[in-house]
Biopython code that builds the backbone (N, CA, C, O; Angstrom):
import numpy as np
from Bio.PDB.StructureBuilder import StructureBuilder

atoms = [
    (1, "MET", "N", (0.836, -1.182, 0.000)),
    (1, "MET", "CA", (0.000, 0.000, 0.000)),
    (1, "MET", "C", (0.881, 1.246, 0.000)),
    (1, "MET", "O", (1.893, 1.302, 0.698)),
    (2, "LYS", "N", (0.489, 2.226, -0.778)),
    (2, "LYS", "CA", (1.239, 3.471, -0.896)),
    (2, "LYS", "C", (1.104, 4.289, 0.379)),
    (2, "LYS", "O", (0.007, 4.425, 0.920)),
    (3, "GLU", "N", (2.216, 4.835, 0.861)),
    (3, "GLU", "CA", (2.230, 5.691, 2.043)),
    (3, "GLU", "C", (1.845, 7.112, 1.649)),
    (3, "GLU", "O", (2.225, 7.571, 0.572)),
    (4, "ASN", "N", (1.091, 7.829, 2.507)),
    (4, "ASN", "CA", (0.790, 9.234, 2.231)),
    (4, "ASN", "C", (2.090, 10.019, 2.231)),
    (4, "ASN", "O", (2.897, 9.903, 3.153)),
    (5, "GLN", "N", (2.284, 10.807, 1.207)),
    (5, "GLN", "CA", (3.479, 11.616, 1.077)),
    (5, "GLN", "C", (3.071, 13.038, 0.777)),
    (5, "GLN", "O", (1.975, 13.278, 0.270)),
    (6, "ALA", "N", (3.942, 13.987, 1.086)),
    (6, "ALA", "CA", (3.680, 15.361, 0.692)),
    (6, "ALA", "C", (3.499, 15.361, -0.819)),
    (6, "ALA", "O", (4.282, 14.746, -1.543)),
    (7, "GLY", "N", (2.488, 16.034, -1.284)),
    (7, "GLY", "CA", (2.240, 16.091, -2.717)),
    (7, "GLY", "C", (1.037, 15.284, -3.155)),
    (7, "GLY", "O", (0.524, 15.520, -4.249)),
    (8, "ASP", "N", (0.559, 14.341, -2.351)),
    (8, "ASP", "CA", (-0.628, 13.575, -2.716)),
    (8, "ASP", "C", (-1.850, 14.483, -2.701)),
    (8, "ASP", "O", (-2.057, 15.244, -1.756)),
    (9, "TYR", "N", (-2.654, 14.399, -3.752)),
    (9, "TYR", "CA", (-3.869, 15.198, -3.869)),
    (9, "TYR", "C", (-5.084, 14.375, -3.479)),
    (9, "TYR", "O", (-5.072, 13.147, -3.556)),
    (10, "PHE", "N", (-6.142, 15.078, -3.055)),
    (10, "PHE", "CA", (-7.434, 14.439, -2.823)),
    (10, "PHE", "C", (-8.520, 15.454, -3.144)),
    (10, "PHE", "O", (-8.280, 16.661, -3.129)),
    (11, "VAL", "N", (-9.714, 14.956, -3.435)),
    (11, "VAL", "CA", (-10.844, 15.804, -3.800)),
    (11, "VAL", "C", (-11.981, 15.523, -2.835)),
    (11, "VAL", "O", (-12.254, 14.369, -2.504)),
    (12, "VAL", "N", (-12.649, 16.591, -2.380)),
    (12, "VAL", "CA", (-13.815, 16.464, -1.514)),
    (12, "VAL", "C", (-14.967, 17.162, -2.223)),
    (12, "VAL", "O", (-14.863, 18.334, -2.585)),
    (13, "LYS", "N", (-16.085, 16.427, -2.422)),
    (13, "LYS", "CA", (-17.286, 17.008, -3.011)),
    (13, "LYS", "C", (-18.398, 16.940, -1.972)),
    (13, "LYS", "O", (-18.769, 15.855, -1.524)),
    (14, "ALA", "N", (-18.931, 18.103, -1.588)),
    (14, "ALA", "CA", (-19.972, 18.171, -0.560)),
    (14, "ALA", "C", (-21.295, 17.640, -1.089)),
    (14, "ALA", "O", (-21.710, 17.978, -2.198)),
    (15, "LYS", "N", (-21.956, 16.805, -0.288)),
    (15, "LYS", "CA", (-23.271, 16.275, -0.631)),
    (15, "LYS", "C", (-24.373, 16.966, 0.170)),
    (15, "LYS", "O", (-25.554, 16.655, 0.018)),
    (16, "GLU", "N", (-23.969, 17.914, 1.031)),
    (16, "GLU", "CA", (-24.911, 18.714, 1.806)),
    (16, "GLU", "C", (-24.229, 20.034, 2.145)),
    (16, "GLU", "O", (-23.012, 20.155, 2.010)),
    (17, "ASN", "N", (-24.997, 21.013, 2.579)),
    (17, "ASN", "CA", (-24.436, 22.296, 2.995)),
    (17, "ASN", "C", (-23.691, 22.141, 4.318)),
    (17, "ASN", "O", (-24.088, 21.350, 5.173)),
    (18, "GLY", "N", (-22.611, 22.898, 4.479)),
    (18, "GLY", "CA", (-21.904, 22.943, 5.754)),
    (18, "GLY", "C", (-20.897, 21.840, 6.002)),
    (18, "GLY", "O", (-20.558, 21.579, 7.156)),
    (19, "VAL", "N", (-20.400, 21.179, 4.956)),
    (19, "VAL", "CA", (-19.378, 20.140, 5.133)),
    (19, "VAL", "C", (-18.066, 20.813, 5.550)),
    (19, "VAL", "O", (-17.628, 21.763, 4.902)),
    (20, "SER", "N", (-17.447, 20.336, 6.609)),
    (20, "SER", "CA", (-16.173, 20.880, 7.095)),
    (20, "SER", "C", (-15.018, 20.014, 6.630)),
    (20, "SER", "O", (-15.062, 18.789, 6.743)),
    (21, "VAL", "N", (-13.988, 20.655, 6.107)),
    (21, "VAL", "CA", (-12.738, 19.991, 5.735)),
    (21, "VAL", "C", (-11.664, 20.638, 6.601)),
    (21, "VAL", "O", (-11.406, 21.837, 6.486)),
    (22, "ILE", "N", (-11.036, 19.841, 7.470)),
    (22, "ILE", "CA", (-10.119, 20.370, 8.476)),
    (22, "ILE", "C", (-8.730, 19.760, 8.275)),
    (22, "ILE", "O", (-8.565, 18.542, 8.342)),
    (23, "GLY", "N", (-7.734, 20.613, 8.028)),
    (23, "GLY", "CA", (-6.354, 20.158, 7.886)),
    (23, "GLY", "C", (-5.689, 20.042, 9.241)),
    (23, "GLY", "O", (-5.877, 20.893, 10.110)),
    (24, "MET", "N", (-4.911, 18.989, 9.418)),
    (24, "MET", "CA", (-4.228, 18.747, 10.689)),
    (24, "MET", "C", (-2.722, 18.718, 10.460)),
    (24, "MET", "O", (-2.245, 18.248, 9.427)),
    (25, "THR", "N", (-1.982, 19.230, 11.442)),
    (25, "THR", "CA", (-0.540, 19.388, 11.303)),
    (25, "THR", "C", (0.223, 18.071, 11.400)),
    (25, "THR", "O", (-0.276, 17.062, 11.900)),
    (26, "ARG", "N", (1.429, 18.127, 10.908)),
    (26, "ARG", "CA", (2.377, 17.020, 10.993)),
    (26, "ARG", "C", (3.330, 17.359, 12.136)),
    (26, "ARG", "O", (3.566, 18.536, 12.408)),
    (27, "GLY", "N", (3.868, 16.375, 12.791)),
    (27, "GLY", "CA", (4.860, 16.644, 13.824)),
    (27, "GLY", "C", (4.527, 15.995, 15.153)),
    (27, "GLY", "O", (3.672, 15.113, 15.238)),
    (28, "ARG", "N", (5.215, 16.444, 16.182)),
    (28, "ARG", "CA", (5.092, 15.853, 17.516)),
    (28, "ARG", "C", (3.675, 15.971, 18.062)),
    (28, "ARG", "O", (3.144, 15.010, 18.619)),
    (29, "ASP", "N", (3.050, 17.155, 17.907)),
    (29, "ASP", "CA", (1.684, 17.388, 18.369)),
    (29, "ASP", "C", (0.777, 17.628, 17.175)),
    (29, "ASP", "O", (1.021, 18.537, 16.381)),
    (30, "THR", "N", (-0.271, 16.817, 17.041)),
    (30, "THR", "CA", (-1.227, 17.009, 15.956)),
    (30, "THR", "C", (-2.214, 18.084, 16.358)),
    (30, "THR", "O", (-2.834, 18.008, 17.419)),
    (31, "ARG", "N", (-2.361, 19.102, 15.492)),
    (31, "ARG", "CA", (-3.273, 20.217, 15.767)),
    (31, "ARG", "C", (-4.033, 20.575, 14.500)),
    (31, "ARG", "O", (-3.585, 20.296, 13.388)),
    (32, "PHE", "N", (-5.194, 21.200, 14.689)),
    (32, "PHE", "CA", (-5.914, 21.753, 13.548)),
    (32, "PHE", "C", (-5.177, 22.997, 13.082)),
    (32, "PHE", "O", (-4.769, 23.814, 13.907)),
    (33, "HIS", "N", (-4.997, 23.159, 11.758)),
    (33, "HIS", "CA", (-4.343, 24.381, 11.300)),
    (33, "HIS", "C", (-5.116, 25.098, 10.212)),
    (33, "HIS", "O", (-4.781, 26.237, 9.889)),
    (34, "HIS", "N", (-6.131, 24.485, 9.634)),
    (34, "HIS", "CA", (-6.897, 25.144, 8.587)),
    (34, "HIS", "C", (-8.242, 24.447, 8.447)),
    (34, "HIS", "O", (-8.325, 23.227, 8.581)),
    (35, "SER", "N", (-9.292, 25.210, 8.180)),
    (35, "SER", "CA", (-10.586, 24.579, 7.920)),
    (35, "SER", "C", (-11.331, 25.349, 6.836)),
    (35, "SER", "O", (-11.161, 26.556, 6.667)),
    (36, "GLU", "N", (-12.150, 24.619, 6.120)),
    (36, "GLU", "CA", (-12.995, 25.177, 5.058)),
    (36, "GLU", "C", (-14.396, 24.619, 5.232)),
    (36, "GLU", "O", (-14.564, 23.490, 5.691)),
    (37, "LYS", "N", (-15.392, 25.396, 4.871)),
    (37, "LYS", "CA", (-16.790, 24.946, 4.845)),
    (37, "LYS", "C", (-17.213, 24.879, 3.389)),
    (37, "LYS", "O", (-16.996, 25.821, 2.627)),
    (38, "LEU", "N", (-17.816, 23.765, 3.007)),
    (38, "LEU", "CA", (-18.305, 23.588, 1.647)),
    (38, "LEU", "C", (-19.824, 23.461, 1.665)),
    (38, "LEU", "O", (-20.394, 22.878, 2.587)),
    (39, "ASP", "N", (-20.473, 24.008, 0.647)),
    (39, "ASP", "CA", (-21.906, 23.829, 0.485)),
    (39, "ASP", "C", (-22.160, 22.753, -0.560)),
    (39, "ASP", "O", (-21.270, 22.400, -1.334)),
    (40, "LYS", "N", (-23.381, 22.236, -0.574)),
    (40, "LYS", "CA", (-23.746, 21.138, -1.461)),
    (40, "LYS", "C", (-23.302, 21.426, -2.895)),
    (40, "LYS", "O", (-23.584, 22.489, -3.449)),
    (41, "GLY", "N", (-22.606, 20.460, -3.477)),
    (41, "GLY", "CA", (-22.134, 20.569, -4.850)),
    (41, "GLY", "C", (-20.765, 21.204, -4.991)),
    (41, "GLY", "O", (-20.144, 21.086, -6.047)),
    (42, "GLU", "N", (-20.276, 21.877, -3.957)),
    (42, "GLU", "CA", (-18.943, 22.482, -4.046)),
    (42, "GLU", "C", (-17.868, 21.403, -3.977)),
    (42, "GLU", "O", (-18.022, 20.385, -3.301)),
    (43, "VAL", "N", (-16.785, 21.652, -4.688)),
    (43, "VAL", "CA", (-15.671, 20.703, -4.761)),
    (43, "VAL", "C", (-14.406, 21.405, -4.288)),
    (43, "VAL", "O", (-14.149, 22.556, -4.640)),
    (44, "MET", "N", (-13.627, 20.700, -3.493)),
    (44, "MET", "CA", (-12.346, 21.225, -3.035)),
    (44, "MET", "C", (-11.249, 20.246, -3.445)),
    (44, "MET", "O", (-11.326, 19.053, -3.152)),
    (45, "LEU", "N", (-10.240, 20.760, -4.116)),
    (45, "LEU", "CA", (-9.061, 19.976, -4.472)),
    (45, "LEU", "C", (-7.976, 20.392, -3.496)),
    (45, "LEU", "O", (-7.653, 21.575, -3.390)),
    (46, "ALA", "N", (-7.412, 19.427, -2.784)),
    (46, "ALA", "CA", (-6.425, 19.734, -1.749)),
    (46, "ALA", "C", (-5.219, 18.823, -1.903)),
    (46, "ALA", "O", (-5.233, 17.851, -2.658)),
    (47, "GLN", "N", (-4.166, 19.175, -1.154)),
    (47, "GLN", "CA", (-2.906, 18.452, -1.270)),
    (47, "GLN", "C", (-2.280, 18.279, 0.117)),
    (47, "GLN", "O", (-2.283, 19.199, 0.934)),
    (48, "PHE", "N", (-1.748, 17.087, 0.361)),
    (48, "PHE", "CA", (-0.958, 16.897, 1.575)),
    (48, "PHE", "C", (0.362, 17.636, 1.367)),
    (48, "PHE", "O", (0.917, 17.630, 0.268)),
    (49, "THR", "N", (0.863, 18.274, 2.433)),
    (49, "THR", "CA", (2.085, 19.075, 2.344)),
    (49, "THR", "C", (3.038, 18.674, 3.462)),
    (49, "THR", "O", (2.762, 17.748, 4.224)),
    (50, "GLU", "N", (4.144, 19.369, 3.551)),
    (50, "GLU", "CA", (5.089, 19.106, 4.640)),
    (50, "GLU", "C", (4.471, 19.398, 5.996)),
    (50, "GLU", "O", (4.870, 18.805, 6.998)),
    (51, "SER", "N", (3.498, 20.308, 6.041)),
    (51, "SER", "CA", (2.873, 20.643, 7.331)),
    (51, "SER", "C", (1.512, 19.972, 7.541)),
    (51, "SER", "O", (1.027, 19.928, 8.671)),
    (52, "THR", "N", (0.890, 19.452, 6.490)),
    (52, "THR", "CA", (-0.419, 18.800, 6.611)),
    (52, "THR", "C", (-0.266, 17.300, 6.443)),
    (52, "THR", "O", (0.136, 16.821, 5.382)),
    (53, "SER", "N", (-0.592, 16.555, 7.507)),
    (53, "SER", "CA", (-0.437, 15.105, 7.445)),
    (53, "SER", "C", (-1.763, 14.367, 7.445)),
    (53, "SER", "O", (-1.820, 13.189, 7.093)),
    (54, "ALA", "N", (-2.841, 15.057, 7.841)),
    (54, "ALA", "CA", (-4.147, 14.409, 7.914)),
    (54, "ALA", "C", (-5.241, 15.430, 7.664)),
    (54, "ALA", "O", (-5.042, 16.633, 7.829)),
    (55, "VAL", "N", (-6.403, 14.925, 7.262)),
    (55, "VAL", "CA", (-7.562, 15.783, 7.030)),
    (55, "VAL", "C", (-8.770, 15.110, 7.656)),
    (55, "VAL", "O", (-8.975, 13.904, 7.517)),
    (56, "LYS", "N", (-9.564, 15.913, 8.347)),
    (56, "LYS", "CA", (-10.788, 15.434, 8.976)),
    (56, "LYS", "C", (-11.959, 16.049, 8.213)),
    (56, "LYS", "O", (-11.960, 17.248, 7.937)),
    (57, "ILE", "N", (-12.959, 15.228, 7.871)),
    (57, "ILE", "CA", (-14.115, 15.711, 7.117)),
    (57, "ILE", "C", (-15.364, 15.437, 7.928)),
    (57, "ILE", "O", (-15.605, 14.305, 8.348)),
    (58, "ARG", "N", (-16.171, 16.489, 8.151)),
    (58, "ARG", "CA", (-17.444, 16.359, 8.873)),
    (58, "ARG", "C", (-18.573, 16.681, 7.919)),
    (58, "ARG", "O", (-18.545, 17.704, 7.235)),
    (59, "GLY", "N", (-19.568, 15.810, 7.872)),
    (59, "GLY", "CA", (-20.712, 16.004, 6.998)),
    (59, "GLY", "C", (-20.690, 15.009, 5.860)),
    (59, "GLY", "O", (-19.737, 14.247, 5.698)),
    (60, "LYS", "N", (-21.757, 15.024, 5.069)),
    (60, "LYS", "CA", (-21.868, 14.093, 3.947)),
    (60, "LYS", "C", (-21.065, 14.610, 2.763)),
    (60, "LYS", "O", (-21.306, 15.705, 2.256)),
    (61, "ALA", "N", (-20.109, 13.800, 2.337)),
    (61, "ALA", "CA", (-19.244, 14.197, 1.225)),
    (61, "ALA", "C", (-18.727, 12.966, 0.510)),
    (61, "ALA", "O", (-18.692, 11.868, 1.064)),
    (62, "GLU", "N", (-18.328, 13.174, -0.732)),
    (62, "GLU", "CA", (-17.645, 12.153, -1.516)),
    (62, "GLU", "C", (-16.171, 12.542, -1.516)),
    (62, "GLU", "O", (-15.831, 13.695, -1.781)),
    (63, "VAL", "N", (-15.300, 11.585, -1.221)),
    (63, "VAL", "CA", (-13.863, 11.834, -1.144)),
    (63, "VAL", "C", (-13.169, 10.952, -2.174)),
    (63, "VAL", "O", (-13.373, 9.739, -2.209)),
    (64, "MET", "N", (-12.344, 11.581, -3.013)),
    (64, "MET", "CA", (-11.605, 10.846, -4.035)),
    (64, "MET", "C", (-10.115, 11.005, -3.760)),
    (64, "MET", "O", (-9.611, 12.123, -3.649)),
    (65, "THR", "N", (-9.412, 9.877, -3.651)),
    (65, "THR", "CA", (-7.984, 9.857, -3.347)),
    (65, "THR", "C", (-7.273, 8.936, -4.332)),
    (65, "THR", "O", (-7.932, 8.276, -5.136)),
    (66, "PRO", "N", (-5.953, 8.877, -4.286)),
    (66, "PRO", "CA", (-5.241, 7.909, -5.119)),
    (66, "PRO", "C", (-5.622, 6.456, -4.773)),
    (66, "PRO", "O", (-5.365, 5.544, -5.559)),
    (67, "PHE", "N", (-6.231, 6.245, -3.598)),
    (67, "PHE", "CA", (-6.610, 4.903, -3.166)),
    (67, "PHE", "C", (-8.018, 4.524, -3.586)),
    (67, "PHE", "O", (-8.412, 3.368, -3.436)),
    (68, "GLY", "N", (-8.787, 5.472, -4.109)),
    (68, "GLY", "CA", (-10.137, 5.196, -4.557)),
    (68, "GLY", "C", (-11.110, 6.266, -4.092)),
    (68, "GLY", "O", (-10.716, 7.319, -3.591)),
    (69, "LYS", "N", (-12.404, 5.967, -4.272)),
    (69, "LYS", "CA", (-13.475, 6.906, -3.957)),
    (69, "LYS", "C", (-14.297, 6.342, -2.810)),
    (69, "LYS", "O", (-14.548, 5.138, -2.749)),
    (70, "MET", "N", (-14.723, 7.233, -1.882)),
    (70, "MET", "CA", (-15.542, 6.779, -0.752)),
    (70, "MET", "C", (-16.496, 7.884, -0.347)),
    (70, "MET", "O", (-16.268, 9.054, -0.655)),
    (71, "ASP", "N", (-17.563, 7.518, 0.342)),
    (71, "ASP", "CA", (-18.497, 8.458, 0.927)),
    (71, "ASP", "C", (-18.251, 8.499, 2.422)),
    (71, "ASP", "O", (-17.896, 7.488, 3.027)),
    (72, "THR", "N", (-18.443, 9.683, 3.026)),
    (72, "THR", "CA", (-18.263, 9.788, 4.470)),
    (72, "THR", "C", (-19.384, 9.096, 5.218)),
    (72, "THR", "O", (-19.190, 8.644, 6.346)),
    (73, "GLU", "N", (-20.572, 9.006, 4.597)),
    (73, "GLU", "CA", (-21.702, 8.304, 5.214)),
    (73, "GLU", "C", (-22.398, 7.485, 4.144)),
    (73, "GLU", "O", (-22.561, 7.940, 3.011)),
    (74, "GLU", "N", (-22.802, 6.294, 4.497)),
    (74, "GLU", "CA", (-23.582, 5.473, 3.575)),
    (74, "GLU", "C", (-24.992, 6.025, 3.514)),
    (74, "GLU", "O", (-25.543, 6.440, 4.533)),
    (75, "GLU", "N", (-25.578, 6.034, 2.330)),
    (75, "GLU", "CA", (-26.945, 6.537, 2.180)),
    (75, "GLU", "C", (-27.906, 5.384, 2.104)),
    (75, "GLU", "O", (-29.113, 5.593, 1.976)),
]
sb = StructureBuilder()
sb.init_structure("model")
sb.init_model(0)
sb.init_chain("A")
sb.init_seg("    ")
for serial, (resi, resn, name, xyz) in enumerate(atoms, 1):
    if name == "N":
        sb.init_residue(resn, " ", resi, " ")
    sb.init_atom(name, np.array(xyz, "f"), 0.0, 1.0, " ", f" {name:<3s}", serial, name[0])
structure = sb.get_structure()
């Protein structure tokens, strides 16, 4: 399985209003460092970086990564 590396892209498509996409820091202490709110139908293209190691998504959304496509909640 491929390891997440700086430079990997992912796409989040909101399936409802108010979907939160939260970037989390890399390093000794994991912290929130950036967040975005998406409304239904909005798409966000994002990238893992040297400072972003994880992303937390709240709400119904479709997520597309190099590993495949998934929904945050089953309908």
